[in-house]
ZAMARGU-4260 file (C-alpha; in steps of 0.2 Angstrom, whole numbers, plus 5000, padded with zeros to 4 digits):
<rodrens>
0) 5809/5427/5634 | 5800/5438/5622 | 5801/5457/5626 | 5787/5463/5637 | 5781/5481/5633
5) 5775/5482/5651 | 5792/5477/5658 | 5801/5493/5665 | 5818/5484/5666 | 5831/5486/5652
10) 5832/5472/5640 | 5848/5462/5637 | 5858/5449/5645 | 5864/5459/5660 | 5852/5469/5672
15) 5855/5488/5671 | 5861/5490/5689 | 5864/5507/5697 | 5882/5512/5700 | 5880/5512/5719
20) 5869/5504/5732 | 5851/5509/5728 | 5847/5518/5743 | 5831/5525/5735 | 5825/5507/5732
25) 5829/5502/5750 | 5820/5518/5757 | 5804/5514/5746 | 5804/5495/5751 | 5806/5499/5769
30) 5794/5513/5769 | 5781/5502/5761 | 5782/5488/5774 | 5783/5500/5789 | 5769/5511/5781
35) 5759/5495/5780 | 5760/5491/5799 | 5757/5509/5804 | 5742/5509/5793 | 5735/5493/5801
40) 5736/5500/5819 | 5720/5495/5828 | 5721/5506/5843 | 5733/5521/5842 | 5729/5525/5860
45) 5739/5510/5866 | 5756/5512/5873 | 5763/5498/5862 | 5755/5498/5845 | 5749/5482/5837
50) 5743/5476/5820 | 5733/5461/5814 | 5737/5444/5808 | 5740/5449/5790 | 5755/5460/5795
55) 5762/5445/5804 | 5760/5435/5788 | 5769/5449/5778 | 5784/5448/5790 | 5785/5430/5787
60) 5784/5432/5768 | 5799/5443/5768 | 5808/5430/5778 | 5803/5417/5765 | 5810/5428/5751
65) 5826/5430/5760 | 5828/5411/5763 | 5824/5408/5744 | 5837/5421/5739 | 5850/5415/5751
70) 5849/5397/5746 | 5847/5400/5727 | 5865/5400/5724 | 5871/5398/5706 | 5855/5389/5701
75) 5852/5394/5683 | 5834/5387/5682 | 5818/5397/5682 | 5816/5407/5698 | 5802/5400/5709
80) 5800/5407/5726 | 5783/5399/5729 | 5788/5384/5739 | 5796/5396/5752 | 5781/5408/5751
85) 5769/5393/5754 | 5780/5388/5769 | 5778/5405/5776 | 5759/5403/5779 | 5763/5387/5788
90) 5777/5395/5798 | 5765/5408/5803 | 5752/5395/5808 | 5765/5385/5817 | 5771/5400/5827
95) 5753/5404/5832 | 5751/5386/5838 | 5738/5382/5824 | 5748/5367/5817 | 5761/5357/5824
100) 5776/5359/5813 | 5792/5361/5823 | 5803/5359/5808 | 5797/5376/5802 | 5802/5385/5818
105) 5819/5389/5812 | 5829/5405/5810 | 5828/5421/5821 | 5811/5426/5816 | 5803/5411/5824
110) 5810/5417/5841 | 5802/5434/5839 | 5789/5434/5854 | 5777/5446/5846 | 5776/5436/5830
115) 5770/5421/5841 | 5757/5431/5849 | 5739/5430/5843 | 5734/5446/5835 | 5716/5442/5828
120) 5709/5428/5818 | 5712/5426/5799 | 5698/5413/5795 | 5703/5410/5776 | 5721/5406/5780
125) 5716/5395/5795 | 5703/5386/5784 | 5717/5383/5771 | 5729/5375/5783 | 5724/5357/5781
130) 5727/5357/5763 | 5743/5366/5764 | 5749/5354/5777 | 5747/5339/5766 | 5754/5348/5751
135) 5739/5355/5742 | 5744/5373/5738 | 5728/5381/5731 | 5713/5385/5741 | 5696/5379/5735
140) 5685/5392/5743 | 5677/5408/5737 | 5684/5420/5750 | 5686/5437/5744 | 5695/5446/5759
145) 5710/5457/5757 | 5723/5448/5767 | 5732/5442/5750 | 5734/5460/5745 | 5745/5464/5761
150) 5754/5448/5760 | 5759/5450/5742 | 5768/5467/5745 | 5785/5459/5748 | 5784/5449/5732
155) 5784/5465/5722 | 5802/5468/5726 | 5806/5453/5715 | 5802/5464/5700 | 5820/5470/5699
160) 5825/5452/5694 | 5809/5446/5686 | 5797/5453/5673 | 5779/5458/5677 | 5772/5441/5670
165) 5782/5432/5684 | 5778/5445/5697 | 5759/5445/5693 | 5759/5426/5693 | 5768/5424/5710
170) 5757/5437/5718 | 5741/5427/5711 | 5748/5411/5717 | 5752/5419/5734 | 5734/5424/5735
175) 5728/5407/5729 | 5737/5398/5744 | 5722/5404/5755 | 5709/5412/5743 | 5701/5404/5728
180) 5690/5419/5722 | 5695/5427/5706 | 5693/5445/5713 | 5706/5441/5726 | 5718/5434/5713
185) 5716/5448/5700 | 5717/5462/5713 | 5733/5455/5721 | 5741/5453/5704 | 5737/5471/5699
190) 5744/5477/5715 | 5760/5467/5713 | 5763/5473/5695 | 5759/5491/5701 | 5771/5491/5716
195) 5784/5480/5706 | 5785/5493/5692 | 5787/5507/5704 | 5801/5498/5714 | 5810/5494/5698
200) 5809/5512/5692 | 5815/5518/5709 | 5829/5505/5708 | 5836/5512/5692 | 5832/5530/5693
205) 5829/5535/5711 | 5813/5542/5720 | 5798/5547/5710 | 5779/5547/5711 | 5769/5531/5710
210) 5761/5530/5693 | 5748/5515/5691 | 5747/5517/5672 | 5759/5503/5669 | 5749/5491/5679
215) 5732/5497/5672 | 5738/5494/5655 | 5744/5477/5660 | 5727/5473/5668 | 5718/5479/5652
220) 5729/5467/5641 | 5729/5452/5653 | 5711/5453/5659 | 5701/5461/5645 | 5683/5465/5651
225) 5688/5462/5669 | 5676/5473/5680 | 5691/5479/5691 | 5698/5488/5675 | 5683/5500/5675
230) 5684/5503/5694 | 5703/5507/5693 | 5701/5519/5678 | 5686/5527/5687 | 5695/5530/5703
235) 5711/5536/5695 | 5701/5549/5684 | 5692/5555/5699 | 5694/5574/5700 | 5681/5578/5714
240) 5686/5583/5731 | 5688/5569/5744 | 5673/5564/5753 | 5669/5550/5765 | 5653/5546/5756
245) 5663/5544/5740 | 5675/5532/5748 | 5660/5522/5755 | 5653/5521/5737 | 5670/5515/5730
250) 5675/5503/5744 | 5658/5497/5751 | 5664/5479/5757 | 5679/5470/5763 | 5683/5461/5747
255) 5701/5463/5740 | 5695/5473/5725 | 5685/5485/5736 | 5700/5487/5748 | 5712/5490/5733
260) 5700/5504/5725 | 5698/5512/5742 | 5717/5513/5745 | 5720/5520/5727 | 5707/5533/5730
265) 5714/5539/5747 | 5732/5538/5740 | 5727/5549/5726 | 5719/5563/5737 | 5731/5562/5752
270) 5748/5556/5745 | 5758/5569/5755 | 5751/5563/5772 | 5757/5550/5784 | 5748/5533/5788
275) 5743/5540/5805 | 5734/5555/5798 | 5725/5544/5785 | 5718/5531/5797 | 5703/5541/5803
280) 5698/5545/5785 | 5695/5526/5781 | 5681/5524/5793 | 5667/5525/5779 | 5676/5510/5770
285) 5669/5493/5770 | 5685/5487/5779 | 5693/5502/5786 | 5708/5493/5794 | 5713/5485/5777
290) 5710/5501/5767 | 5721/5510/5780 | 5734/5497/5779 | 5736/5496/5761 | 5735/5515/5759
295) 5749/5516/5772 | 5759/5504/5762 | 5757/5515/5746 | 5762/5531/5755 | 5777/5523/5762
300) 5782/5516/5745 | 5781/5533/5737 | 5788/5544/5750 | 5799/5532/5760 | 5802/5531/5779
305) 5803/5550/5781 | 5784/5551/5779 | 5781/5539/5793 | 5777/5545/5811 | 5793/5542/5821
310) 5783/5541/5838 | 5772/5527/5831 | 5787/5518/5824 | 5795/5518/5841 | 5779/5511/5849
315) 5775/5498/5837 | 5779/5480/5842 | 5784/5475/5824 | 5794/5489/5819 | 5811/5481/5823
320) 5807/5464/5815 | 5799/5471/5800 | 5813/5484/5797 | 5827/5471/5800 | 5818/5459/5787
325) 5816/5473/5774 | 5835/5479/5776 | 5841/5461/5775 | 5831/5458/5759 | 5837/5474/5751
330) 5855/5470/5755 | 5854/5452/5749 | 5845/5458/5732 | 5859/5470/5729 | 5876/5465/5737
335) 5885/5449/5733 | 5888/5442/5750 | 5906/5443/5755 | 5919/5429/5759 | 5917/5417/5774
340) 5918/5425/5791 | 5912/5442/5786 | 5895/5448/5793 | 5886/5447/5776 | 5893/5431/5770
345) 5882/5417/5763 | 5886/5407/5778 | 5881/5420/5790 | 5865/5424/5781 | 5860/5406/5779
350) 5862/5404/5798 | 5850/5417/5801 | 5838/5411/5787 | 5840/5392/5786 | 5830/5382/5773
355) 5820/5367/5777
</rodrens>
């Protein structure tokens, strides 16, 4: 593969792995996914906190990536996690009772009660199910909603073993499973490249601030003239004090691009705060829940789990499944599983995460 100037990894045959387990990477990856679910809290006054269906799908995307990595083995062919990622949408639908696919109800995740519970409607994903069920992977609609932004976040972790071209493609394809609009695909690709570049740098060098420059340069190269470029550059250059009116102008509707810009704006002005503190500031956005969810993910990505509200984490119904999935993924991406019979052997991992 030709050298990519936007690829933050070292070039050469062997990856430049850190000398010890990359705790900073695990902290960032876990922080991102836990920040996502705290950002997406719908009613913070409840005793048990809940998030919407996009966060459920995000859990199942992590599950799909673990299944892919666990069963990849010594395959020397091109990496392609998309069949498993596609199955994740169908697995969510099967767990919700939207399709009858008992073959997908495998692994420990399928037995998590709160992932089987209805948590709101995701119309684009539900409308895409007939096509996914018969093997047609790409949606033919023009829906622009932001669910793919949240669902693609786990895929960004693959940046430590793949370049930005692959990560951007996988994120776009993940969006295309349920959304056919170009705005949703490009916005999801940009987010995946930005998060992936950050995770790769953290993997190699430790914790640092999130810098969208690499992803912005990538967007300018891959999609010249794209309207999203001007919006990203404008929000990153914004030097005025935060205002609810400005957020409403930048993020006026529930489209993926609008949610992405709103989250970048809030992250730029409040990067030291927690998702719980940020949620009230999203009310003027076109889709305040989605903006809060993505902003929470970016805050957790940059600051790790320490920035998250411990009280809310203990009250959220998805904290344990999401954190377990994130930890298992990070371990599998770093540690070569041990011999048969040990807790982290391939056999044990494959029992927890079986393939179809």
